[in-house]
C-alpha positions as CSV (number, residue, x, y, z in Angstrom):
1,M,-68.3,169.5,210.8
2,P,-71.5,171.3,211.7
3,S,-74.8,169.4,211.9
4,G,-78.4,170.2,211.4
5,A,-81.7,168.5,212.1
6,G,-79.8,165.6,213.8
7,R,-77.6,164.8,210.8
8,A,-74.0,165.7,209.7
9,V,-73.7,168.4,207.0
10,C,-70.5,169.3,205.3
11,G,-69.6,172.9,205.8
12,V,-67.0,173.1,203.1
13,Y,-68.0,173.5,199.4
14,E,-65.2,172.8,197.0
15,I,-65.0,172.3,193.2
16,H,-62.3,170.1,191.7
17,P,-61.7,171.6,188.3
18,E,-59.4,168.8,187.2
19,R,-61.9,166.1,187.9
20,V,-64.7,168.1,186.3
21,E,-62.7,168.6,183.1
22,K,-61.7,165.0,183.1
23,A,-65.4,163.9,183.3
24,R,-66.4,166.3,180.5
25,A,-63.6,165.0,178.3
26,A,-64.8,161.5,178.8
27,L,-68.3,162.3,177.5
28,P,-69.2,161.2,174.0
29,E,-70.0,163.7,171.2
30,E,-73.2,165.6,171.4
31,R,-74.6,163.8,168.4
32,V,-74.0,160.4,170.0
33,V,-75.7,161.6,173.2
34,K,-78.8,162.8,171.3
35,E,-79.0,159.5,169.3
36,A,-78.9,157.5,172.6
37,A,-81.5,159.7,174.2
38,L,-83.8,159.3,171.2
39,L,-83.3,155.5,171.2
40,L,-84.2,155.3,175.0
41,K,-87.2,157.5,174.4
42,A,-88.4,155.3,171.6
43,L,-88.2,152.2,173.9
44,S,-89.7,154.0,176.9
45,D,-93.3,153.0,175.9
46,P,-94.5,150.0,177.9
47,T,-96.1,148.3,174.9
48,R,-92.9,148.7,172.8
49,M,-90.8,147.3,175.7
50,R,-93.1,144.2,176.0
51,L,-92.8,143.5,172.3
52,L,-89.0,143.9,172.5
53,L,-88.7,141.5,175.5
54,A,-91.0,139.0,173.7
55,L,-88.6,139.0,170.7
56,L,-85.6,138.6,172.9
57,T,-87.2,135.5,174.6
58,L,-87.4,133.9,171.2
59,C,-83.6,133.8,170.9
60,P,-82.4,130.3,171.7
61,A,-79.4,129.6,173.8
62,L,-76.2,129.8,171.7
63,L,-74.9,126.6,173.4
64,C,-77.6,124.6,171.7
65,A,-76.3,125.4,168.2
66,E,-73.8,123.3,166.3
67,G,-72.0,126.3,164.8
68,T,-71.9,130.0,164.6
69,Q,-71.6,132.0,161.4
70,G,-71.1,135.7,160.4
71,W,-73.3,136.8,157.6
72,Y,-72.3,139.9,155.6
73,Q,-74.7,141.1,152.8
74,N,-75.0,144.0,150.4
75,N,-77.8,145.1,148.1
76,I,-77.4,147.8,145.5
77,W,-80.3,149.0,143.4
78,L,-80.4,151.5,140.5
79,R,-83.8,152.8,139.5
80,L,-84.2,153.1,135.7
81,N,-87.7,154.6,135.7
82,E,-90.9,154.4,137.7
83,K,-91.3,150.7,137.1
84,W,-87.9,149.1,136.4
85,S,-84.8,148.7,138.6
86,I,-81.6,146.7,138.3
87,G,-79.3,145.7,141.1
88,N,-76.8,143.2,142.5
89,Y,-76.7,141.2,145.7
90,L,-73.5,140.0,147.4
91,D,-73.4,137.6,150.3
92,L,-70.5,136.2,152.3
93,R,-70.8,133.8,155.3
94,A,-67.9,132.9,157.5
95,D,-67.6,130.2,160.2
96,D,-67.1,131.6,163.7
97,G,-67.8,135.1,162.3
98,V,-64.4,135.7,160.7
99,G,-63.1,132.2,160.0
100,D,-63.2,130.1,156.9
101,V,-65.6,131.1,154.1
102,H,-68.7,128.9,154.3
103,T,-70.8,130.4,151.5
104,W,-70.4,133.2,148.9
105,I,-73.1,134.4,146.5
106,V,-73.1,136.9,143.6
107,S,-76.6,137.7,142.3
108,P,-77.5,140.3,139.6
109,R,-81.2,141.0,139.5
110,V,-84.0,142.9,137.9
111,R,-87.1,144.3,139.6
112,Y,-90.5,145.5,138.2
113,D,-92.9,147.4,140.5
114,L,-96.5,146.6,139.5
115,N,-97.8,149.1,142.0
116,A,-97.2,150.3,145.6
117,T,-98.0,146.8,146.9
118,W,-96.7,144.2,144.5
119,Q,-93.2,143.7,143.0
120,L,-91.9,141.1,140.6
121,Q,-88.2,140.2,140.6
122,A,-85.8,137.9,138.7
123,N,-82.3,136.9,139.9
124,L,-79.4,134.9,138.5
125,S,-77.3,133.7,141.4
126,V,-73.9,132.1,141.3
127,L,-72.7,130.6,144.6
128,E,-70.6,128.1,146.4
129,T,-71.7,126.6,149.7
130,F,-71.6,123.4,151.9
131,N,-74.4,120.8,151.9
132,A,-76.7,120.4,154.8
133,D,-74.5,117.9,156.5
134,E,-71.4,120.1,156.1
135,T,-69.5,117.2,154.4
136,A,-68.9,118.7,150.9
137,Q,-68.8,122.1,149.2
138,A,-70.3,122.6,145.8
139,G,-71.0,125.3,143.2
140,W,-74.5,126.2,142.2
141,L,-76.3,128.2,139.5
142,R,-79.7,129.4,140.4
143,F,-82.5,131.1,138.5
144,E,-84.9,132.8,140.9
145,F,-88.3,134.4,140.4
146,E,-90.0,136.4,143.2
147,I,-93.5,137.7,143.8
148,N,-93.2,140.1,146.8
149,P,-96.1,142.0,148.3
150,T,-95.8,144.7,151.0
151,F,-98.7,145.8,153.2
152,R,-98.6,148.9,155.5
153,L,-100.6,147.9,158.5
154,N,-100.4,151.3,160.1
155,D,-97.9,154.2,160.4
156,A,-95.5,152.1,162.4
157,L,-95.9,148.5,161.2
158,T,-95.2,147.0,157.7
159,L,-95.8,143.4,156.8
160,S,-93.9,142.2,153.7
161,F,-93.3,138.8,152.0
162,R,-90.6,137.4,149.9
163,D,-92.0,134.5,147.9
164,R,-89.3,132.9,145.8
165,F,-89.2,130.0,143.3
166,E,-85.7,128.6,142.6
167,W,-84.4,126.4,139.8
168,R,-80.9,125.1,140.9
169,W,-78.2,123.5,138.9
170,R,-75.3,121.9,140.8
171,D,-71.7,122.1,139.4
172,G,-72.8,122.8,135.9
173,G,-74.9,119.7,135.6
174,E,-77.9,119.4,133.3
175,E,-80.4,118.2,135.9
176,Y,-81.9,120.9,138.2
177,A,-83.8,120.9,141.5
178,V,-86.8,123.1,142.3
179,R,-87.7,124.6,145.6
180,I,-89.8,127.4,147.0
181,R,-88.9,129.9,149.8
182,V,-91.4,132.0,151.7
183,R,-90.4,134.7,154.2
184,P,-92.9,137.0,156.0
185,Q,-91.2,140.0,157.7
186,L,-92.6,142.5,160.1
187,D,-90.9,145.9,160.3
188,W,-91.6,148.2,163.2
189,T,-90.7,151.8,162.6
190,L,-89.9,153.7,165.8
191,R,-88.4,156.8,164.3
192,R,-88.6,158.8,161.1
193,E,-85.4,160.7,161.5
194,G,-81.8,160.0,162.7
195,A,-79.7,156.9,162.3
196,F,-81.8,154.5,164.3
197,R,-85.1,153.7,162.7
198,G,-86.6,150.6,164.2
199,L,-86.8,146.9,164.7
200,Y,-87.8,143.9,162.6
201,A,-88.3,140.1,162.7
202,N,-88.9,137.5,160.1
203,F,-89.1,133.7,159.4
204,E,-88.2,132.0,156.2
205,T,-89.0,128.4,155.3
206,F,-87.7,126.3,152.4
207,Y,-89.6,123.5,150.7
208,D,-87.8,121.2,148.2
209,F,-90.1,119.7,145.6
210,D,-87.6,117.0,144.6
211,Q,-87.2,115.8,148.1
212,D,-90.9,116.5,148.9
213,R,-90.1,117.9,152.3
214,F,-89.0,121.1,154.2
215,T,-85.3,121.4,154.1
216,E,-84.4,124.6,156.0
217,H,-85.8,127.2,158.3
218,R,-84.4,130.6,159.2
219,L,-85.7,132.6,162.1
220,T,-84.6,136.2,162.8
221,P,-86.3,137.1,166.1
222,L,-84.6,140.4,166.3
223,G,-83.1,142.8,163.8
224,I,-82.2,146.5,164.1
225,T,-82.6,149.0,161.3
226,F,-80.3,152.0,160.9
227,R,-80.5,154.7,158.1
228,P,-77.3,156.8,158.4
229,W,-77.7,158.0,154.7
230,D,-80.6,159.2,152.7
231,N,-80.2,156.5,150.1
232,G,-78.9,153.6,152.3
233,E,-79.6,151.6,155.3
234,I,-77.9,149.1,157.6
235,R,-79.6,146.1,159.3
236,C,-77.9,144.2,162.1
237,F,-79.5,140.9,163.0
238,Y,-79.4,137.6,164.9
239,L,-80.4,134.6,162.9
240,R,-81.3,131.0,163.9
241,R,-80.7,128.6,160.9
242,T,-81.9,125.0,160.9
243,T,-81.0,122.7,157.9
244,R,-82.1,119.2,157.1
245,G,-79.8,116.6,155.5
246,P,-79.7,112.8,155.3
247,N,-78.5,112.6,158.9
248,G,-81.2,114.9,160.4
249,W,-81.5,118.5,161.4
250,R,-78.5,120.8,162.2
251,D,-78.7,124.2,164.0
252,Y,-76.6,127.3,163.5
253,D,-76.5,130.7,165.0
254,G,-75.8,133.6,162.7
255,F,-74.9,137.2,163.5
256,G,-75.1,139.5,160.5
257,V,-74.9,142.9,158.9
258,S,-76.8,143.8,155.8
259,T,-76.4,147.0,153.8
260,A,-78.6,148.4,151.1
261,F,-78.1,151.4,148.7
262,N,-80.8,152.7,146.4
263,Y,-79.9,155.2,143.5
């Protein structure tokens, strides 16, 4: 083996066609490579990376939770005209991701767009779920009214609110309970094209007027938004849910997928 400048240099140049072909065959499709490159490019900005790391530090340790759930949601909307839309919401939550059904919800709804900022919405939800202490499962009928504003802070950031009043009847009873839910959400658009679009985070709190106290909090420190279709999107998220019952607070971790289609 010849040497140059005090170091060994290989004097034989050889190409291994079989290994090269094997390496090429193992590569993903060109579309996948481009999507990955665009995602890494979107996160290459130092400010964006700091914000992402800050969101990740909000995620609590899974070992602290008393249970883990899988959340699977679907929204379908049909626009009737410039102001009115009708839709339906489906929700299924399973223990340990794919275990026993913990909660199911079916909710037809109507939406009215006052303007580009304000929306009014009415829902009628039928559901079955466990109580806060996980000791009994009951059916509920809920009438829900929402006042939802959306504010575009700049080209990349959007702040929206879901402000919902709920009247709830349990197991067909005549008495009902009233509560309010408020959920601010910050959407961060990183891309205008392609499947990956951006990140988001939100926090929702529940106040029960009959119990005169807060009964639940939901924190989504990190969610990812995809838009693989022109009329639909997919959101993948991690959720920290805390519920309050007669015996105190209970914590749950949730990992979910939410799909939405607009026609």
